[in-house]
Backbone atoms as SQL, in Angstrom:
CREATE TABLE atoms (id INTEGER PRIMARY KEY, chain TEXT, resi INTEGER, resn TEXT, atom TEXT, x REAL, y REAL, z REAL);
INSERT INTO atoms VALUES
  (1, 'A', 1, 'MET', 'N', 27.424, 18.469, -14.176),
  (2, 'A', 1, 'MET', 'CA', 25.586, 18.256, -14.060),
  (3, 'A', 1, 'MET', 'C', 25.183, 17.202, -13.992),
  (4, 'A', 2, 'LEU', 'N', 25.574, 16.194, -14.912),
  (5, 'A', 2, 'LEU', 'CA', 25.008, 14.845, -14.675),
  (6, 'A', 2, 'LEU', 'C', 25.198, 14.271, -13.622),
  (7, 'A', 3, 'LYS', 'N', 26.337, 14.391, -12.940),
  (8, 'A', 3, 'LYS', 'CA', 26.974, 13.806, -11.899),
  (9, 'A', 3, 'LYS', 'C', 26.213, 14.412, -10.497),
  (10, 'A', 4, 'LYS', 'N', 25.768, 15.597, -10.499),
  (11, 'A', 4, 'LYS', 'CA', 25.015, 16.029, -9.633),
  (12, 'A', 4, 'LYS', 'C', 23.518, 15.362, -9.959),
  (13, 'A', 5, 'LEU', 'N', 22.924, 15.208, -10.817),
  (14, 'A', 5, 'LEU', 'CA', 21.933, 14.742, -10.969),
  (15, 'A', 5, 'LEU', 'C', 21.530, 13.043, -10.559),
  (16, 'A', 6, 'LEU', 'N', 22.689, 12.527, -10.987),
  (17, 'A', 6, 'LEU', 'CA', 22.757, 11.129, -10.455),
  (18, 'A', 6, 'LEU', 'C', 22.814, 11.087, -9.130),
  (19, 'A', 7, 'VAL', 'N', 23.876, 11.722, -8.567),
  (20, 'A', 7, 'VAL', 'CA', 23.758, 11.882, -6.748),
  (21, 'A', 7, 'VAL', 'C', 22.327, 12.186, -6.347),
  (22, 'A', 8, 'LEU', 'N', 21.598, 13.207, -6.761),
  (23, 'A', 8, 'LEU', 'CA', 20.303, 13.356, -6.165),
  (24, 'A', 8, 'LEU', 'C', 19.348, 12.472, -6.304),
  (25, 'A', 9, 'CYS', 'N', 19.504, 11.643, -7.532),
  (26, 'A', 9, 'CYS', 'CA', 18.454, 10.653, -7.570),
  (27, 'A', 9, 'CYS', 'C', 18.859, 9.537, -6.874),
  (28, 'A', 10, 'PHE', 'N', 20.067, 9.358, -6.467),
  (29, 'A', 10, 'PHE', 'CA', 20.540, 8.376, -5.592),
  (30, 'A', 10, 'PHE', 'C', 19.847, 8.678, -4.415),
  (31, 'A', 11, 'ILE', 'N', 20.198, 9.880, -3.703),
  (32, 'A', 11, 'ILE', 'CA', 19.720, 10.079, -2.414),
  (33, 'A', 11, 'ILE', 'C', 18.188, 9.926, -2.336),
  (34, 'A', 12, 'THR', 'N', 17.558, 10.344, -3.344),
  (35, 'A', 12, 'THR', 'CA', 15.978, 10.500, -3.374),
  (36, 'A', 12, 'THR', 'C', 15.549, 8.904, -3.240),
  (37, 'A', 13, 'LEU', 'N', 16.226, 7.961, -4.057),
  (38, 'A', 13, 'LEU', 'CA', 15.757, 6.649, -4.039),
  (39, 'A', 13, 'LEU', 'C', 16.228, 5.969, -2.594),
  (40, 'A', 14, 'THR', 'N', 17.121, 6.367, -1.945),
  (41, 'A', 14, 'THR', 'CA', 17.753, 5.959, -0.517),
  (42, 'A', 14, 'THR', 'C', 16.815, 6.386, 0.578),
  (43, 'A', 15, 'LEU', 'N', 16.335, 7.647, 0.413),
  (44, 'A', 15, 'LEU', 'CA', 15.386, 8.018, 1.286),
  (45, 'A', 15, 'LEU', 'C', 14.125, 7.272, 1.293),
  (46, 'A', 16, 'ASN', 'N', 13.612, 7.255, 0.120),
  (47, 'A', 16, 'ASN', 'CA', 12.312, 6.485, -0.430),
  (48, 'A', 16, 'ASN', 'C', 12.233, 5.183, 0.276),
  (49, 'A', 17, 'ALA', 'N', 13.407, 4.470, 0.303),
  (50, 'A', 17, 'ALA', 'CA', 13.593, 2.904, 0.413),
  (51, 'A', 17, 'ALA', 'C', 13.699, 2.794, 1.988),
  (52, 'A', 18, 'CYS', 'N', 14.182, 3.871, 2.565),
  (53, 'A', 18, 'CYS', 'CA', 14.320, 3.835, 3.677),
  (54, 'A', 18, 'CYS', 'C', 13.245, 4.487, 4.987),
  (55, 'A', 19, 'SER', 'N', 12.105, 5.014, 4.141),
  (56, 'A', 19, 'SER', 'CA', 11.251, 5.425, 4.779),
  (57, 'A', 19, 'SER', 'C', 10.066, 4.051, 5.408),
  (58, 'A', 20, 'LYS', 'N', 9.446, 4.692, 6.828),
  (59, 'A', 20, 'LYS', 'CA', 8.726, 3.545, 7.396),
  (60, 'A', 20, 'LYS', 'C', 7.312, 3.628, 6.593),
  (61, 'A', 21, 'ALA', 'N', 6.691, 2.477, 6.824),
  (62, 'A', 21, 'ALA', 'CA', 5.169, 2.462, 6.762),
  (63, 'A', 21, 'ALA', 'C', 4.398, 3.465, 7.572),
  (64, 'A', 22, 'PRO', 'N', 3.413, 3.840, 7.069),
  (65, 'A', 22, 'PRO', 'CA', 2.586, 4.545, 7.994),
  (66, 'A', 22, 'PRO', 'C', 2.028, 3.591, 9.098),
  (67, 'A', 23, 'ALA', 'N', 1.872, 4.202, 10.359),
  (68, 'A', 23, 'ALA', 'CA', 1.429, 3.647, 11.528),
  (69, 'A', 23, 'ALA', 'C', -0.045, 3.021, 11.345),
  (70, 'A', 24, 'LYS', 'N', -0.362, 1.852, 11.898),
  (71, 'A', 24, 'LYS', 'CA', -1.569, 1.169, 11.881),
  (72, 'A', 24, 'LYS', 'C', -2.604, 2.326, 12.247),
  (73, 'A', 25, 'GLU', 'N', -2.513, 2.900, 13.182),
  (74, 'A', 25, 'GLU', 'CA', -3.477, 3.855, 13.769),
  (75, 'A', 25, 'GLU', 'C', -3.543, 4.925, 12.712),
  (76, 'A', 26, 'GLN', 'N', -3.010, 5.343, 11.899),
  (77, 'A', 26, 'GLN', 'CA', -2.912, 6.460, 10.972),
  (78, 'A', 26, 'GLN', 'C', -3.536, 5.970, 9.373),
  (79, 'A', 27, 'VAL', 'N', -3.630, 4.604, 9.421),
  (80, 'A', 27, 'VAL', 'CA', -4.160, 3.823, 8.293),
  (81, 'A', 27, 'VAL', 'C', -5.451, 3.626, 8.801),
  (82, 'A', 28, 'GLN', 'N', -5.889, 3.355, 9.939),
  (83, 'A', 28, 'GLN', 'CA', -7.045, 3.153, 10.325),
  (84, 'A', 28, 'GLN', 'C', -8.053, 4.353, 10.239),
  (85, 'A', 29, 'GLU', 'N', -7.346, 5.471, 10.526),
  (86, 'A', 29, 'GLU', 'CA', -8.156, 6.895, 10.530),
  (87, 'A', 29, 'GLU', 'C', -8.444, 7.045, 9.057),
  (88, 'A', 30, 'THR', 'N', -7.358, 6.904, 8.575),
  (89, 'A', 30, 'THR', 'CA', -7.729, 6.930, 6.728),
  (90, 'A', 30, 'THR', 'C', -9.047, 6.416, 6.190),
  (91, 'A', 31, 'ILE', 'N', -8.771, 4.860, 6.423),
  (92, 'A', 31, 'ILE', 'CA', -9.844, 4.107, 6.077),
  (93, 'A', 31, 'ILE', 'C', -11.020, 4.357, 6.449),
  (94, 'A', 32, 'LYS', 'N', -11.341, 4.922, 7.655),
  (95, 'A', 32, 'LYS', 'CA', -12.631, 5.116, 8.238),
  (96, 'A', 32, 'LYS', 'C', -13.396, 6.018, 7.799),
  (97, 'A', 33, 'LYS', 'N', -12.759, 6.962, 6.927),
  (98, 'A', 33, 'LYS', 'CA', -13.423, 8.055, 6.204),
  (99, 'A', 33, 'LYS', 'C', -14.365, 7.491, 5.247),
  (100, 'A', 34, 'PHE', 'N', -13.800, 6.405, 4.909),
  (101, 'A', 34, 'PHE', 'CA', -14.308, 5.538, 3.614),
  (102, 'A', 34, 'PHE', 'C', -15.330, 4.292, 3.928),
  (103, 'A', 35, 'VAL', 'N', -14.966, 3.846, 5.077),
  (104, 'A', 35, 'VAL', 'CA', -15.628, 2.188, 5.362),
  (105, 'A', 35, 'VAL', 'C', -16.326, 2.684, 6.698),
  (106, 'A', 36, 'PRO', 'N', -17.566, 2.980, 6.597),
  (107, 'A', 36, 'PRO', 'CA', -18.307, 3.237, 7.606),
  (108, 'A', 36, 'PRO', 'C', -18.676, 1.922, 8.402),
  (109, 'A', 37, 'MET', 'N', -18.060, 0.900, 8.788),
  (110, 'A', 37, 'MET', 'CA', -18.267, -0.298, 9.456),
  (111, 'A', 37, 'MET', 'C', -17.034, -0.837, 10.314),
  (112, 'A', 38, 'GLU', 'N', -17.305, -1.392, 11.095),
  (113, 'A', 38, 'GLU', 'CA', -16.241, -2.090, 11.872),
  (114, 'A', 38, 'GLU', 'C', -15.053, -3.049, 10.821),
  (115, 'A', 39, 'PHE', 'N', -14.040, -2.728, 10.916),
  (116, 'A', 39, 'PHE', 'CA', -12.839, -3.135, 10.504),
  (117, 'A', 39, 'PHE', 'C', -11.594, -3.670, 11.041),
  (118, 'A', 40, 'GLU', 'N', -10.863, -4.556, 10.519),
  (119, 'A', 40, 'GLU', 'CA', -9.553, -4.722, 11.361),
  (120, 'A', 40, 'GLU', 'C', -8.381, -4.606, 10.142),
  (121, 'A', 41, 'VAL', 'N', -7.107, -4.005, 10.596),
  (122, 'A', 41, 'VAL', 'CA', -6.240, -3.895, 9.875),
  (123, 'A', 41, 'VAL', 'C', -5.317, -5.123, 10.210),
  (124, 'A', 42, 'LEU', 'N', -5.322, -5.804, 8.904),
  (125, 'A', 42, 'LEU', 'CA', -4.660, -7.135, 9.105),
  (126, 'A', 42, 'LEU', 'C', -2.990, -7.039, 8.750),
  (127, 'A', 43, 'GLN', 'N', -2.639, -6.037, 7.682),
  (128, 'A', 43, 'GLN', 'CA', -1.537, -5.995, 7.300),
  (129, 'A', 43, 'GLN', 'C', -1.010, -4.590, 6.507),
  (130, 'A', 44, 'ILE', 'N', 0.234, -4.234, 6.749),
  (131, 'A', 44, 'ILE', 'CA', 0.474, -3.022, 5.946),
  (132, 'A', 44, 'ILE', 'C', 1.841, -3.459, 5.490),
  (133, 'A', 45, 'SER', 'N', 2.124, -3.474, 3.953),
  (134, 'A', 45, 'SER', 'CA', 3.515, -3.769, 3.509),
  (135, 'A', 45, 'SER', 'C', 3.890, -3.046, 2.573),
  (136, 'A', 46, 'LYS', 'N', 5.117, -2.445, 2.367),
  (137, 'A', 46, 'LYS', 'CA', 5.846, -1.701, 1.452),
  (138, 'A', 46, 'LYS', 'C', 5.828, -2.269, -0.101),
  (139, 'A', 47, 'GLU', 'N', 5.245, -1.550, -1.201),
  (140, 'A', 47, 'GLU', 'CA', 5.108, -2.397, -2.599),
  (141, 'A', 47, 'GLU', 'C', 6.201, -1.566, -3.505),
  (142, 'A', 48, 'PRO', 'N', 6.683, -2.284, -4.200),
  (143, 'A', 48, 'PRO', 'CA', 7.706, -1.314, -4.970),
  (144, 'A', 48, 'PRO', 'C', 6.984, -0.634, -6.442),
  (145, 'A', 49, 'TYR', 'N', 5.638, -0.434, -6.024),
  (146, 'A', 49, 'TYR', 'CA', 4.686, 0.432, -7.111),
  (147, 'A', 49, 'TYR', 'C', 4.813, 1.971, -6.485),
  (148, 'A', 50, 'ALA', 'N', 5.493, 2.847, -7.065),
  (149, 'A', 50, 'ALA', 'CA', 5.271, 4.308, -6.873),
  (150, 'A', 50, 'ALA', 'C', 5.023, 4.651, -5.385),
  (151, 'A', 51, 'GLY', 'N', 5.860, 4.089, -4.408),
  (152, 'A', 51, 'GLY', 'CA', 5.965, 4.568, -3.234),
  (153, 'A', 51, 'GLY', 'C', 4.546, 3.909, -2.262),
  (154, 'A', 52, 'LEU', 'N', 3.531, 3.067, -2.883),
  (155, 'A', 52, 'LEU', 'CA', 2.589, 2.818, -1.991),
  (156, 'A', 52, 'LEU', 'C', 2.722, 1.878, -1.206),
  (157, 'A', 53, 'TYR', 'N', 1.757, 1.517, -0.168),
  (158, 'A', 53, 'TYR', 'CA', 1.921, 0.676, 0.767),
  (159, 'A', 53, 'TYR', 'C', 0.505, -0.152, 0.794),
  (160, 'A', 54, 'GLU', 'N', 0.604, -1.424, 0.654),
  (161, 'A', 54, 'GLU', 'CA', -0.620, -2.189, 0.378),
  (162, 'A', 54, 'GLU', 'C', -1.291, -2.598, 1.730),
  (163, 'A', 55, 'VAL', 'N', -2.244, -2.318, 1.905),
  (164, 'A', 55, 'VAL', 'CA', -2.960, -2.152, 3.302),
  (165, 'A', 55, 'VAL', 'C', -4.037, -3.467, 3.272),
  (166, 'A', 56, 'VAL', 'N', -4.261, -4.464, 3.939),
  (167, 'A', 56, 'VAL', 'CA', -5.173, -5.341, 4.143),
  (168, 'A', 56, 'VAL', 'C', -6.185, -5.147, 5.238),
  (169, 'A', 57, 'VAL', 'N', -7.430, -5.196, 4.886),
  (170, 'A', 57, 'VAL', 'CA', -8.235, -5.091, 6.076),
  (171, 'A', 57, 'VAL', 'C', -9.349, -6.170, 6.038),
  (172, 'A', 58, 'SER', 'N', -9.801, -6.554, 7.298),
  (173, 'A', 58, 'SER', 'CA', -10.905, -7.458, 7.036),
  (174, 'A', 58, 'SER', 'C', -12.379, -6.585, 7.547),
  (175, 'A', 59, 'VAL', 'N', -12.952, -7.048, 6.734),
  (176, 'A', 59, 'VAL', 'CA', -14.428, -6.278, 6.736),
  (177, 'A', 59, 'VAL', 'C', -15.417, -7.613, 6.912),
  (178, 'A', 60, 'ARG', 'N', -16.210, -7.546, 8.113),
  (179, 'A', 60, 'ARG', 'CA', -17.023, -8.906, 8.123),
  (180, 'A', 60, 'ARG', 'C', -16.415, -10.044, 7.497),
  (181, 'A', 61, 'LYS', 'N', -15.096, -10.290, 8.013),
  (182, 'A', 61, 'LYS', 'CA', -14.645, -11.608, 7.777),
  (183, 'A', 61, 'LYS', 'C', -14.066, -11.641, 6.410),
  (184, 'A', 62, 'GLN', 'N', -14.045, -10.373, 5.564),
  (185, 'A', 62, 'GLN', 'CA', -13.596, -10.743, 4.220),
  (186, 'A', 62, 'GLN', 'C', -12.436, -9.766, 4.143),
  (187, 'A', 63, 'PRO', 'N', -11.156, -9.812, 3.318),
  (188, 'A', 63, 'PRO', 'CA', -9.972, -9.159, 3.094),
  (189, 'A', 63, 'PRO', 'C', -10.618, -8.311, 1.908),
  (190, 'A', 64, 'VAL', 'N', -10.026, -7.122, 2.592),
  (191, 'A', 64, 'VAL', 'CA', -10.399, -6.013, 1.567),
  (192, 'A', 64, 'VAL', 'C', -8.984, -5.176, 1.254),
  (193, 'A', 65, 'VAL', 'N', -8.537, -5.081, 0.179),
  (194, 'A', 65, 'VAL', 'CA', -7.023, -4.629, -0.186),
  (195, 'A', 65, 'VAL', 'C', -7.359, -2.891, -0.602),
  (196, 'A', 66, 'PHE', 'N', -6.363, -2.125, 0.116),
  (197, 'A', 66, 'PHE', 'CA', -6.276, -0.818, -0.288),
  (198, 'A', 66, 'PHE', 'C', -4.863, -0.522, -0.500),
  (199, 'A', 67, 'TYR', 'N', -4.559, 0.755, -1.118),
  (200, 'A', 67, 'TYR', 'CA', -3.281, 1.154, -1.491),
  (201, 'A', 67, 'TYR', 'C', -3.102, 2.583, -0.578),
  (202, 'A', 68, 'VAL', 'N', -2.479, 2.909, 0.378),
  (203, 'A', 68, 'VAL', 'CA', -2.008, 4.359, 0.567),
  (204, 'A', 68, 'VAL', 'C', -0.795, 4.469, 0.573),
  (205, 'A', 69, 'ASP', 'N', -0.404, 6.309, 0.452),
  (206, 'A', 69, 'ASP', 'CA', 0.979, 6.855, 0.523),
  (207, 'A', 69, 'ASP', 'C', 1.383, 6.749, 1.987),
  (208, 'A', 70, 'LYS', 'N', 2.586, 6.816, 2.132),
  (209, 'A', 70, 'LYS', 'CA', 3.042, 6.973, 3.310),
  (210, 'A', 70, 'LYS', 'C', 2.934, 7.960, 4.343),
  (211, 'A', 71, 'ASN', 'N', 1.828, 8.968, 3.776),
  (212, 'A', 71, 'ASN', 'CA', 1.499, 9.844, 4.815),
  (213, 'A', 71, 'ASN', 'C', -0.005, 9.855, 4.984),
  (214, 'A', 72, 'CYS', 'N', -0.331, 8.512, 4.545),
  (215, 'A', 72, 'CYS', 'CA', -2.078, 8.509, 4.148),
  (216, 'A', 72, 'CYS', 'C', -2.907, 9.657, 4.020),
  (217, 'A', 73, 'GLN', 'N', -2.127, 10.450, 2.797),
  (218, 'A', 73, 'GLN', 'CA', -3.062, 11.585, 2.560),
  (219, 'A', 73, 'GLN', 'C', -3.662, 10.931, 1.140),
  (220, 'A', 74, 'TYR', 'N', -3.516, 9.904, 0.538),
  (221, 'A', 74, 'TYR', 'CA', -4.269, 9.443, -0.776),
  (222, 'A', 74, 'TYR', 'C', -4.622, 7.754, -0.347),
  (223, 'A', 75, 'LEU', 'N', -5.975, 7.442, -0.491),
  (224, 'A', 75, 'LEU', 'CA', -6.086, 6.111, -0.318),
  (225, 'A', 75, 'LEU', 'C', -6.587, 5.430, -1.866),
  (226, 'A', 76, 'PHE', 'N', -6.315, 4.525, -2.408),
  (227, 'A', 76, 'PHE', 'CA', -6.533, 3.993, -3.624),
  (228, 'A', 76, 'PHE', 'C', -7.236, 2.637, -3.320),
  (229, 'A', 77, 'SER', 'N', -8.707, 2.433, -3.980),
  (230, 'A', 77, 'SER', 'CA', -9.158, 1.304, -3.857),
  (231, 'A', 77, 'SER', 'C', -9.278, 0.858, -5.313),
  (232, 'A', 78, 'GLY', 'N', -8.966, -0.312, -5.483),
  (233, 'A', 78, 'GLY', 'CA', -9.071, -0.931, -7.092),
  (234, 'A', 78, 'GLY', 'C', -7.957, -1.882, -7.123),
  (235, 'A', 79, 'SER', 'N', -7.901, -2.504, -8.535),
  (236, 'A', 79, 'SER', 'CA', -6.866, -3.575, -8.598),
  (237, 'A', 79, 'SER', 'C', -5.879, -2.972, -9.197),
  (238, 'A', 80, 'LEU', 'N', -4.854, -3.471, -8.646),
  (239, 'A', 80, 'LEU', 'CA', -3.508, -3.455, -9.203),
  (240, 'A', 80, 'LEU', 'C', -3.006, -4.412, -9.995),
  (241, 'A', 81, 'MET', 'N', -2.788, -4.175, -11.157),
  (242, 'A', 81, 'MET', 'CA', -2.201, -5.469, -12.044),
  (243, 'A', 81, 'MET', 'C', -0.840, -5.190, -12.432),
  (244, 'A', 82, 'SER', 'N', -0.005, -6.148, -12.820),
  (245, 'A', 82, 'SER', 'CA', 0.929, -6.307, -13.472),
  (246, 'A', 82, 'SER', 'C', 1.050, -6.046, -15.098),
  (247, 'A', 83, 'ALA', 'N', 1.505, -5.211, -15.730),
  (248, 'A', 83, 'ALA', 'CA', 1.374, -5.215, -17.134),
  (249, 'A', 83, 'ALA', 'C', 2.130, -6.174, -17.910),
  (250, 'A', 84, 'ASP', 'N', 3.059, -6.491, -17.111),
  (251, 'A', 84, 'ASP', 'CA', 4.091, -7.725, -17.949),
  (252, 'A', 84, 'ASP', 'C', 3.477, -8.980, -17.803),
  (253, 'A', 85, 'THR', 'N', 2.957, -9.287, -16.302),
  (254, 'A', 85, 'THR', 'CA', 2.468, -10.641, -16.273),
  (255, 'A', 85, 'THR', 'C', 0.829, -11.160, -16.349),
  (256, 'A', 86, 'LYS', 'N', 0.212, -9.714, -16.428),
  (257, 'A', 86, 'LYS', 'CA', -1.407, -9.833, -16.704),
  (258, 'A', 86, 'LYS', 'C', -1.817, -10.245, -15.211),
  (259, 'A', 87, 'VAL', 'N', -1.174, -10.278, -14.177),
  (260, 'A', 87, 'VAL', 'CA', -1.430, -10.916, -12.817),
  (261, 'A', 87, 'VAL', 'C', -2.507, -9.772, -12.030),
  (262, 'A', 88, 'ASN', 'N', -3.628, -9.895, -11.617),
  (263, 'A', 88, 'ASN', 'CA', -4.377, -9.075, -10.601),
  (264, 'A', 88, 'ASN', 'C', -3.700, -9.168, -9.445),
  (265, 'A', 89, 'LEU', 'N', -2.536, -8.349, -8.796),
  (266, 'A', 89, 'LEU', 'CA', -1.802, -8.503, -7.849),
  (267, 'A', 89, 'LEU', 'C', -2.480, -8.303, -6.621),
  (268, 'A', 90, 'SER', 'N', -3.905, -7.319, -6.620),
  (269, 'A', 90, 'SER', 'CA', -4.791, -7.041, -5.401),
  (270, 'A', 90, 'SER', 'C', -5.438, -8.282, -5.380),
  (271, 'A', 91, 'MET', 'N', -5.953, -8.806, -6.034),
  (272, 'A', 91, 'MET', 'CA', -6.579, -10.250, -6.204),
  (273, 'A', 91, 'MET', 'C', -5.768, -11.631, -5.632),
  (274, 'A', 92, 'GLU', 'N', -4.578, -11.312, -6.002),
  (275, 'A', 92, 'GLU', 'CA', -3.477, -12.492, -5.286),
  (276, 'A', 92, 'GLU', 'C', -3.285, -12.346, -3.733),
  (277, 'A', 93, 'THR', 'N', -3.531, -10.986, -3.370),
  (278, 'A', 93, 'THR', 'CA', -3.160, -10.992, -2.039),
  (279, 'A', 93, 'THR', 'C', -4.517, -11.126, -1.107),
  (280, 'A', 94, 'GLN', 'N', -5.779, -10.957, -1.719),
  (281, 'A', 94, 'GLN', 'CA', -6.952, -11.177, -1.337),
  (282, 'A', 94, 'GLN', 'C', -6.970, -12.957, -1.088),
  (283, 'A', 95, 'LYS', 'N', -6.691, -13.465, -2.108),
  (284, 'A', 95, 'LYS', 'CA', -6.650, -15.035, -2.170),
  (285, 'A', 95, 'LYS', 'C', -5.841, -15.668, -0.861),
  (286, 'A', 96, 'LYS', 'N', -4.636, -14.933, -0.545),
  (287, 'A', 96, 'LYS', 'CA', -3.883, -15.180, 0.550),
  (288, 'A', 96, 'LYS', 'C', -4.631, -15.303, 1.918),
  (289, 'A', 97, 'PHE', 'N', -5.512, -14.232, 1.831),
  (290, 'A', 97, 'PHE', 'CA', -5.949, -13.825, 3.098),
  (291, 'A', 97, 'PHE', 'C', -7.375, -14.690, 3.272),
  (292, 'A', 98, 'GLN', 'N', -8.037, -15.016, 2.374),
  (293, 'A', 98, 'GLN', 'CA', -9.287, -15.790, 2.130),
  (294, 'A', 98, 'GLN', 'C', -8.977, -17.249, 2.674),
  (295, 'A', 99, 'SER', 'N', -7.605, -17.745, 2.265),
  (296, 'A', 99, 'SER', 'CA', -7.494, -19.130, 2.805),
  (297, 'A', 99, 'SER', 'C', -7.224, -19.219, 4.544),
  (298, 'A', 100, 'LYS', 'N', -7.065, -17.931, 5.094),
  (299, 'A', 100, 'LYS', 'CA', -6.632, -18.171, 6.494),
  (300, 'A', 100, 'LYS', 'C', -7.814, -18.153, 7.318);
């Protein structure tokens, strides 16, 4: 029984790791529902946090960070912080794009 559970966990983790990021167009359509102005998707990257993807958009030349699931059914807006290091990961991403 334990062996079957371990195999199932391994398969689930493998499939999750191999899943592709949502398409840029799909992300744009989801964010358009919440951002009523022009914006540009700058980056979509897989994060090791519960299957989320970090999305950086430019709104009026300012970077804004969102998080979406792979199907773009959920959009998270807010700061993602590391409990271990107490670093605001969302702010770190914004800083990288502000200097560009």
